[in-house]
N, C-alpha and C positions, 0 to 999 in steps of 0.2 A: 035616173041616178045609177041604176045597176049597170047600164050600158057604159056610162061614164067611168065607173069603177073598173069595168073590164078593160076599157080603152087605156086607162092609166096603167094598169098592170101590164098590158101588152107593150106599151111605150117603154116602161121600165125594163122589160125583158129585152127589147131591141137595143136599148142603150147599153145594157150589159154585154150583149153580143158584139156591139160595135167596139166596146172597150177591149174585150178579151179575144174575140175570134179573129179579127184581122191581124193583130200582132202575132197571134199563135200561128196563123197560116204562113206569115212571112218567115217565122222561125222553122216551120216544118216544110221548107222548100224541098224540091225533089231530091237534093243531096243531103238533107238534114238527117242526123242519126235517128233511129227509131225510138219510140217511147220505151223506157226500160224500167224494170223493177228488180231485175236479177242480172247476173253477169258482171257486176262490179265487186271490188274488194275480195277477189278470190284468194288472196292472202291478207293478213291483218294490215289495215292501213298504217302507213308510216308518215310522219311529218312533224310539224311544229304548231303549237297553239299558244296564243298570247296570254291566256288567263293566269296560269299558275305563277308567273313572275310579274306580269304587268297589270293584271286585273283590268280596271277601267282606264288605265293610263295608256291608251292606244291612239295612234295617229298615223297619217300617211308616211311620215319620215321613218318611224319605227318599222313599219312593214317593209318599206323599200330596203332599209338597212339590213333587216333580217333576211330578206331574199338574197341580198348580196352575200351575206355571211354564210348562209346555207350552202351556197356554191363554193365560196372561198375555203370554207372549213372542210369540205369533202362530204358534208351531210347529204347533199343531193345525190352524189355518186354512190353513197352507201345505201340509198334506198328511201331516204326521207323526201317524199315528193309533195305532200300537201302542206301549204302554208295557210293557216286558218286564223282569221280575226275573230276573236270571241266577242263578248258583250261590249256595248257602249260605242259601237260605230254608228248607230242609228241617229238620224235626224227626225224630222216629222214626215207625215205623208202629204203628197201633193193633192191638188183639188180632185183628182180621180181616185185617190186612195192608195196610190203606189208609194212604197217606202223610199225615202231618200237618205243619203248619208249625211252625217253631221258635217256641215259645210266648213266649219272652223277647223275640225280635225282632219278632214279629207277634202281639201279644196279642189283637187283634180277629179274627184268622183271615184266611185268604186270600179267602174268599167276601165278607166285608165290605170288604176292600180292593179286590177286583174291582168290587164295586158302586160304590165311591167313584170309581174310574177311569172306569167306564161313565157315571156321573153327570156327568162332565166332558166327555162327548162323545168319549171315547177308547176304544180297545180294549185288552184286558188280555192280557199274555203271561207265560209261565212257562218254567222250565228244568228239564230232567232229563238223564239219561245212559243210554246203552244198556248200560252195564256194571253191575257189582254196586255200585259207588260212583261218585259224581260226581268231577269233577276236584278239588273242594274237600273230598272225603272224606265227603260226605253220602250217604244211601241212594240208589242208582241204581234204574233201573226194570227191570233184568233179572229175569224171572220174575214181575213184577208189572205188565206192560204194560197189560193190560185193566183191572185195578184202578185204575192211575194215570190212564189215559185217562178212565175213568168219574168219578173224583174231579175231574179238571180240568173235565169237562163240568158237574158239579154246582156247581163254584165259579164257572163263567162264563168260563172261559179261552177266548181267541180265537186264541192263537198259542203254539206249542210249539217252543222251541229244544232240540234233542236231541243231546247231546254224545257223545264216543267214548272217554272215559277208562276205565281198568280193565276192558277188554273181553277181555283174554286172547286166546284163539284163536277168538273169535267171527267169523262171516262177516258182513261189513258189510251186504251186500244183504239177507240173510235177517233180520238183526236189525232193520233199518229197516222191512222189510216187515211184521214182527210189529206194530210200533208203528203203522204205517199202518192195518193192519186194526183195531187197537184204537181208534184215533181214529175210524175209520168206524163202528165198533160203538157208540161213545159217543152218537151221535145229534146231536152238535153240530159245526157247521163250525169247524174249527181249522186254521189255517195251520201247515204242518209244515216247520220249518227244520232241515235235517239238517247237523249240525256234525261231519263225519267227516274234515275236513282234506284231502280229496282223495286220500287214500292208496289207496283202492279204485276210483279213477276213477268217481265217482258220475255224472258227466255222461253216461256210456255206458248207465246203467240206471235212473237215478233219476227220470226225467220222469213216470213213473206211480206214484211212491212218495212223493216230497216236492214241495213248492212251491218250495223253494230248497235248494241244497246248497253247502257250503263247497268251494272249489277249492284251497285252500292251507292252510298252517299259520297260526297266529295272527298278526295284524298287530301291529307295534310302532310307537310314535309317533316314528319316525325315517325319514329320507329313504331310506336304502339300507343293506343289510347283513343278516347273520344273527346273532341274539342268542338263544342257547340254542334254544328251540323257536319263537321269534318271528322274523318277517321284516320288513324295512323296506318302506316303501310301494312303492318301485320294484320290488323283488323280487316283491311280490304282483301288481303290474300285469303284469309280464312273464310270470308263470305263468297269469294269468287271461285275458289278451287273446286268445290263440289259440283259446280254447274258445267263442268267440262263436257258432259255428254250432249249438251244443247248447241255447241258451237261447231263450226266447220266452214268450208269455203263459201264466201259470200254472206255469212252471218256469224258474227263473233260476239262473245262476251267481252265487255269493256269494263275493266276495273279502274278506270280513270287514267288521266294523263300522267306522264313521268315527272318526277320532282328532281331528277338528277341535275346537280349543279346549282340548286337554289339555296344550299347552305345549311339545311336542317339536319342532315345526316352525315355520317363519316364516309370517306371513299369506299371503305369496305361494305358499308350498308347500302351505298348506291350500287355497287356491283351486284349485291344480293337483289336489290330492287330490279335491276335490268335483267338479271338471270331468271328470276321468277316470272316476270312479264313475258319473256321469250318462251319459257317453258309452258305457260298457260295459253300461248298463241294469242296474246293480248295485242291490241293496237299499240304501236310505239309512237306516241305523240309527245315529242319533247316539249318541255315547258319552261326552259331556262332562257337566260339572256345570251343568245347565240353569238352576238357580236363581241362579247367579253368573256367567253367561257375559258376556264383554266385548261391546262394540258391534261390534268387528271379527268376532268369532265369529258373532254374530247375523246380521251382514250376509252372511256366507258361507252359513250354513245356511238362510237365508230368501230366497235369490236365486231368485225364482219362475221366472225365465226359464231358469235352469240346471235347476231341478227339472222344468220342463215337458219338457225333453229326456229326462231319466231316465224320466219317466212317459208318454212318447209311446205311444199305444195300438197302434201298429203292432207294437211289442215286438221290433224287430229291433236287437240290440246293434250299436254301432259298433265299429270296429277300426282298427288301424294300416294305412294304405295306402302309406306311404313312410317310410323311415328313412335319413337321411344322417348317419352318425356320431351326434352327440348331438342332431340336429334331426329332428323327426318330424311327420308329417301323419296325423291321424285323421279318419275320416268316419263319419257315421251317417245312414241314410235315415230320413225321418220320414213320418208318416201323411198329411201334406198334400202330399207330393211334394218338399218342401224337403230340404236337407241341413244337418246340424249338423257343424261342422268344428272341430277343435282343431289349432292350430299350437303345437307343444310344444318347448321348449328345455330339454333335460336337462343342458346344459353349464353352465359356471361363468362365462360372460361373455354380455352381451347379444348377440342375433343377429337377423338378418332371415330370415324363413321364408316361402316362397311355396307356394301350392297352385294346380295347373292343373285346369281344369274336367274334362278327360278322366280325371283320376285318380279322380274321385268320381262318374263316371257321367253327366256332362253334356257336350254338344257344346261345343267351344271357341268357336264363333261366338255362343253364347248370351250375352245380357246378364243378369247376376244382381245383385240387390240384396244388400248385405252389412250385417248388423246385429251389433254387438258385444254379447255377453250380459253381460259384466262391467261395461263402461262404460255399458251400457244406452242405446246411441245408434246411429242409422243412420249408416253410413259413406259410402254412395253406391252407384252401379251400376258394375260392372266387366265386362269382356269377356275371356274366356280364362283369366285368372289374377288372383289377389289376393296381395299381399305385405304381411305384417305386419312393420313395422320395429321394431327394438329390443325384441324379446320378452325379458323379463328372465330371468336365470339361474333355473333350476328353475321357470319360469313358463309360462303358456299365454296364447294369444289364442284365445278361444272365440267362434265366430261362427255365424250361420245364413246360408244362401244361398238366395235366393228368386227364381225365374224371373219 
């Protein structure tokens, strides 16, 4: 009986090798890219994710139309490269345990859809969960991590958002490391976006596990407050900002996706949203209806001057350097030696806000040129300080300072 038990164990092991090893070898051909865990996302990832606007209402037609619109609108050329399907794309697993797409929503399959997205000059992203089920009740990846990673590689996936629903008593670091190892074994470079909501303090351990990690609960399209499991934009900012020392090229704090264009905030508040995300070196993952966005939304998402701050290759996130009640000064060091500065009015009335050179690492005797990133104009040269008059309520003045 003991020999029979050993034989059965060996047979099971060989079956698993037959399932995994042969396809893996075919992917790892002589010219296949090496296994990677670093070298991706050297600037914060930019792209679009389906969740904030469409939630579970996703299908093949929507993704194709969004890819078309990302090109036609200029988003792709502005740097938005990842198109990510969030939850609810999943069907069931096949007889060997490999995940399949929902055949009604994605009749052509994920591989064909990824090929279409790649054909538009974009990269393709997908979603899964570290638990038994996703947040939307679809099959999670627990116990199938290596199969799922291999399937994603076969499909041509470039980006994985990995959620944390239905995880019971799982250890976050251990669970995310398993998927990290699975992605490495797949043979395809895949950006790893860890959506653990900050509960296990991933900034302390995740730099060698994922390329970005959520620092907070989900964002809501509101200025401030707590709404069930969601947080207003200002709550997100206050939780994420102190974590700036932990982020840098290849590993970023993620204060969640952008709500710009979804209708819950004013245009002024959305400009503040975009400015603060760029200042914090956050991933810029749009979450709106790209095919039907307004001219105002487009002008915010496509402001290349603000995008360039987010994408600065020094990769040193900005942070708050002074707070006087509802008035704040933020600063970020840039790769060319300049500074990006935000003068931020959290109050309900217009206000004047000043920044002194010594607050941001310059001598006060230095003369600096000031450029407004939203007005897209040079303001002039100043020595020692600069004052922005009448910064609107919930608004910012975002500038660069050049010696």
